Chimera marker file (.cmm) of the C-alpha trace (Angstrom):
<marker_set name="trace">
<marker id="1" x="11.924" y="12.205" z="5.560" r="1" g="1" b="0" radius="0.5"/>
<marker id="2" x="8.383" y="11.922" z="4.219" r="1" g="1" b="0" radius="0.5"/>
<marker id="3" x="5.681" y="10.013" z="6.075" r="1" g="1" b="0" radius="0.5"/>
<marker id="4" x="2.548" y="8.462" z="4.609" r="1" g="1" b="0" radius="0.5"/>
<marker id="5" x="-0.622" y="7.080" z="6.142" r="1" g="1" b="0" radius="0.5"/>
<marker id="6" x="-1.469" y="3.875" z="4.299" r="1" g="1" b="0" radius="0.5"/>
<marker id="7" x="-3.961" y="1.034" z="4.347" r="1" g="1" b="0" radius="0.5"/>
<marker id="8" x="-3.761" y="-2.459" z="2.851" r="1" g="1" b="0" radius="0.5"/>
<marker id="9" x="-7.060" y="-4.350" z="2.505" r="1" g="1" b="0" radius="0.5"/>
<marker id="10" x="-7.462" y="-7.901" z="1.219" r="1" g="1" b="0" radius="0.5"/>
<marker id="11" x="-10.402" y="-10.255" z="1.820" r="1" g="1" b="0" radius="0.5"/>
<marker id="12" x="-9.614" y="-12.908" z="4.401" r="1" g="1" b="0" radius="0.5"/>
<marker id="13" x="-6.901" y="-10.784" z="6.026" r="1" g="1" b="0" radius="0.5"/>
<marker id="14" x="-7.061" y="-8.148" z="8.697" r="1" g="1" b="0" radius="0.5"/>
<marker id="15" x="-6.874" y="-4.616" z="7.267" r="1" g="1" b="0" radius="0.5"/>
<marker id="16" x="-3.497" y="-3.026" z="7.948" r="1" g="1" b="0" radius="0.5"/>
<marker id="17" x="-3.456" y="0.695" z="8.753" r="1" g="1" b="0" radius="0.5"/>
<marker id="18" x="-0.088" y="2.326" z="9.398" r="1" g="1" b="0" radius="0.5"/>
<marker id="19" x="1.846" y="5.567" z="9.301" r="1" g="1" b="0" radius="0.5"/>
<marker id="20" x="5.403" y="5.309" z="8.072" r="1" g="1" b="0" radius="0.5"/>
<marker id="21" x="7.869" y="5.644" z="5.257" r="1" g="1" b="0" radius="0.5"/>
<marker id="22" x="7.373" y="4.100" z="1.824" r="1" g="1" b="0" radius="0.5"/>
<marker id="23" x="10.074" y="1.551" z="2.609" r="1" g="1" b="0" radius="0.5"/>
<marker id="24" x="7.853" y="0.218" z="5.389" r="1" g="1" b="0" radius="0.5"/>
<marker id="25" x="4.927" y="-0.102" z="2.979" r="1" g="1" b="0" radius="0.5"/>
<marker id="26" x="7.170" y="-1.967" z="0.519" r="1" g="1" b="0" radius="0.5"/>
<marker id="27" x="8.236" y="-4.335" z="3.307" r="1" g="1" b="0" radius="0.5"/>
<marker id="28" x="4.612" y="-5.091" z="4.213" r="1" g="1" b="0" radius="0.5"/>
<marker id="29" x="3.719" y="-5.779" z="0.580" r="1" g="1" b="0" radius="0.5"/>
<marker id="30" x="6.682" y="-8.179" z="0.267" r="1" g="1" b="0" radius="0.5"/>
<marker id="31" x="5.903" y="-9.958" z="3.554" r="1" g="1" b="0" radius="0.5"/>
<marker id="32" x="2.289" y="-10.464" z="2.499" r="1" g="1" b="0" radius="0.5"/>
<marker id="33" x="3.391" y="-11.597" z="-0.979" r="1" g="1" b="0" radius="0.5"/>
<marker id="34" x="1.465" y="-8.741" z="-2.596" r="1" g="1" b="0" radius="0.5"/>
<marker id="35" x="2.479" y="-6.678" z="-5.627" r="1" g="1" b="0" radius="0.5"/>
<marker id="36" x="4.721" y="-3.696" z="-4.958" r="1" g="1" b="0" radius="0.5"/>
<marker id="37" x="2.413" y="-1.261" z="-6.689" r="1" g="1" b="0" radius="0.5"/>
<marker id="38" x="3.645" y="1.991" z="-5.205" r="1" g="1" b="0" radius="0.5"/>
<marker id="39" x="7.330" y="1.329" z="-5.649" r="1" g="1" b="0" radius="0.5"/>
<marker id="40" x="9.094" y="0.441" z="-8.877" r="1" g="1" b="0" radius="0.5"/>
<marker id="41" x="11.517" y="3.326" z="-8.377" r="1" g="1" b="0" radius="0.5"/>
<marker id="42" x="9.052" y="5.871" z="-9.711" r="1" g="1" b="0" radius="0.5"/>
<marker id="43" x="8.019" y="9.031" z="-7.910" r="1" g="1" b="0" radius="0.5"/>
<marker id="44" x="4.608" y="8.458" z="-6.385" r="1" g="1" b="0" radius="0.5"/>
<marker id="45" x="1.937" y="11.076" z="-5.950" r="1" g="1" b="0" radius="0.5"/>
<marker id="46" x="1.065" y="12.580" z="-2.581" r="1" g="1" b="0" radius="0.5"/>
<marker id="47" x="-1.978" y="10.350" z="-2.373" r="1" g="1" b="0" radius="0.5"/>
<marker id="48" x="-3.412" y="7.497" z="-4.319" r="1" g="1" b="0" radius="0.5"/>
<marker id="49" x="-5.318" y="4.264" z="-4.454" r="1" g="1" b="0" radius="0.5"/>
<marker id="50" x="-4.597" y="0.964" z="-6.136" r="1" g="1" b="0" radius="0.5"/>
<marker id="51" x="-7.187" y="-1.776" z="-6.526" r="1" g="1" b="0" radius="0.5"/>
<marker id="52" x="-6.479" y="-5.179" z="-8.012" r="1" g="1" b="0" radius="0.5"/>
<marker id="53" x="-9.489" y="-7.221" z="-9.037" r="1" g="1" b="0" radius="0.5"/>
<marker id="54" x="-9.024" y="-10.739" z="-10.317" r="1" g="1" b="0" radius="0.5"/>
<marker id="55" x="-12.061" y="-12.354" z="-8.820" r="1" g="1" b="0" radius="0.5"/>
<marker id="56" x="-13.401" y="-11.891" z="-5.328" r="1" g="1" b="0" radius="0.5"/>
<marker id="57" x="-10.626" y="-13.793" z="-3.509" r="1" g="1" b="0" radius="0.5"/>
<marker id="58" x="-7.813" y="-11.872" z="-5.181" r="1" g="1" b="0" radius="0.5"/>
<marker id="59" x="-9.070" y="-8.346" z="-4.521" r="1" g="1" b="0" radius="0.5"/>
<marker id="60" x="-6.513" y="-6.022" z="-3.037" r="1" g="1" b="0" radius="0.5"/>
<marker id="61" x="-6.722" y="-2.367" z="-2.127" r="1" g="1" b="0" radius="0.5"/>
<marker id="62" x="-3.857" y="-0.101" z="-1.121" r="1" g="1" b="0" radius="0.5"/>
<marker id="63" x="-4.371" y="3.575" z="-0.319" r="1" g="1" b="0" radius="0.5"/>
<marker id="64" x="-1.783" y="6.127" z="0.755" r="1" g="1" b="0" radius="0.5"/>
<marker id="65" x="-1.727" y="9.804" z="1.734" r="1" g="1" b="0" radius="0.5"/>
<marker id="66" x="1.330" y="11.980" z="2.315" r="1" g="1" b="0" radius="0.5"/>
<marker id="67" x="1.182" y="13.539" z="5.777" r="1" g="1" b="0" radius="0.5"/>
<marker id="68" x="4.415" y="15.568" z="5.783" r="1" g="1" b="0" radius="0.5"/>
<marker id="69" x="7.494" y="16.183" z="3.762" r="1" g="1" b="0" radius="0.5"/>
<link id1="1" id2="2" r="1" g="1" b="0" radius="0.2"/>
<link id1="2" id2="3" r="1" g="1" b="0" radius="0.2"/>
<link id1="3" id2="4" r="1" g="1" b="0" radius="0.2"/>
<link id1="4" id2="5" r="1" g="1" b="0" radius="0.2"/>
<link id1="5" id2="6" r="1" g="1" b="0" radius="0.2"/>
<link id1="6" id2="7" r="1" g="1" b="0" radius="0.2"/>
<link id1="7" id2="8" r="1" g="1" b="0" radius="0.2"/>
<link id1="8" id2="9" r="1" g="1" b="0" radius="0.2"/>
<link id1="9" id2="10" r="1" g="1" b="0" radius="0.2"/>
<link id1="10" id2="11" r="1" g="1" b="0" radius="0.2"/>
<link id1="11" id2="12" r="1" g="1" b="0" radius="0.2"/>
<link id1="12" id2="13" r="1" g="1" b="0" radius="0.2"/>
<link id1="13" id2="14" r="1" g="1" b="0" radius="0.2"/>
<link id1="14" id2="15" r="1" g="1" b="0" radius="0.2"/>
<link id1="15" id2="16" r="1" g="1" b="0" radius="0.2"/>
<link id1="16" id2="17" r="1" g="1" b="0" radius="0.2"/>
<link id1="17" id2="18" r="1" g="1" b="0" radius="0.2"/>
<link id1="18" id2="19" r="1" g="1" b="0" radius="0.2"/>
<link id1="19" id2="20" r="1" g="1" b="0" radius="0.2"/>
<link id1="20" id2="21" r="1" g="1" b="0" radius="0.2"/>
<link id1="21" id2="22" r="1" g="1" b="0" radius="0.2"/>
<link id1="22" id2="23" r="1" g="1" b="0" radius="0.2"/>
<link id1="23" id2="24" r="1" g="1" b="0" radius="0.2"/>
<link id1="24" id2="25" r="1" g="1" b="0" radius="0.2"/>
<link id1="25" id2="26" r="1" g="1" b="0" radius="0.2"/>
<link id1="26" id2="27" r="1" g="1" b="0" radius="0.2"/>
<link id1="27" id2="28" r="1" g="1" b="0" radius="0.2"/>
<link id1="28" id2="29" r="1" g="1" b="0" radius="0.2"/>
<link id1="29" id2="30" r="1" g="1" b="0" radius="0.2"/>
<link id1="30" id2="31" r="1" g="1" b="0" radius="0.2"/>
<link id1="31" id2="32" r="1" g="1" b="0" radius="0.2"/>
<link id1="32" id2="33" r="1" g="1" b="0" radius="0.2"/>
<link id1="33" id2="34" r="1" g="1" b="0" radius="0.2"/>
<link id1="34" id2="35" r="1" g="1" b="0" radius="0.2"/>
<link id1="35" id2="36" r="1" g="1" b="0" radius="0.2"/>
<link id1="36" id2="37" r="1" g="1" b="0" radius="0.2"/>
<link id1="37" id2="38" r="1" g="1" b="0" radius="0.2"/>
<link id1="38" id2="39" r="1" g="1" b="0" radius="0.2"/>
<link id1="39" id2="40" r="1" g="1" b="0" radius="0.2"/>
<link id1="40" id2="41" r="1" g="1" b="0" radius="0.2"/>
<link id1="41" id2="42" r="1" g="1" b="0" radius="0.2"/>
<link id1="42" id2="43" r="1" g="1" b="0" radius="0.2"/>
<link id1="43" id2="44" r="1" g="1" b="0" radius="0.2"/>
<link id1="44" id2="45" r="1" g="1" b="0" radius="0.2"/>
<link id1="45" id2="46" r="1" g="1" b="0" radius="0.2"/>
<link id1="46" id2="47" r="1" g="1" b="0" radius="0.2"/>
<link id1="47" id2="48" r="1" g="1" b="0" radius="0.2"/>
<link id1="48" id2="49" r="1" g="1" b="0" radius="0.2"/>
<link id1="49" id2="50" r="1" g="1" b="0" radius="0.2"/>
<link id1="50" id2="51" r="1" g="1" b="0" radius="0.2"/>
<link id1="51" id2="52" r="1" g="1" b="0" radius="0.2"/>
<link id1="52" id2="53" r="1" g="1" b="0" radius="0.2"/>
<link id1="53" id2="54" r="1" g="1" b="0" radius="0.2"/>
<link id1="54" id2="55" r="1" g="1" b="0" radius="0.2"/>
<link id1="55" id2="56" r="1" g="1" b="0" radius="0.2"/>
<link id1="56" id2="57" r="1" g="1" b="0" radius="0.2"/>
<link id1="57" id2="58" r="1" g="1" b="0" radius="0.2"/>
<link id1="58" id2="59" r="1" g="1" b="0" radius="0.2"/>
<link id1="59" id2="60" r="1" g="1" b="0" radius="0.2"/>
<link id1="60" id2="61" r="1" g="1" b="0" radius="0.2"/>
<link id1="61" id2="62" r="1" g="1" b="0" radius="0.2"/>
<link id1="62" id2="63" r="1" g="1" b="0" radius="0.2"/>
<link id1="63" id2="64" r="1" g="1" b="0" radius="0.2"/>
<link id1="64" id2="65" r="1" g="1" b="0" radius="0.2"/>
<link id1="65" id2="66" r="1" g="1" b="0" radius="0.2"/>
<link id1="66" id2="67" r="1" g="1" b="0" radius="0.2"/>
<link id1="67" id2="68" r="1" g="1" b="0" radius="0.2"/>
<link id1="68" id2="69" r="1" g="1" b="0" radius="0.2"/>
</marker_set>
């Protein structure tokens, strides 16, 4: 099974840094009511970054890096 190191940053919330499977990242995004940007059933790249900017309060950053596979 493939592991990823990932970080979720959003103003007003503590930054989350974890190592785990993509399913765990999806769970965190759902629990925090954030968009599931690295899911959607598509193959994701080994590393990436997503930033959502809709004004300062709605900024969201998710980064991920494949660490094995």
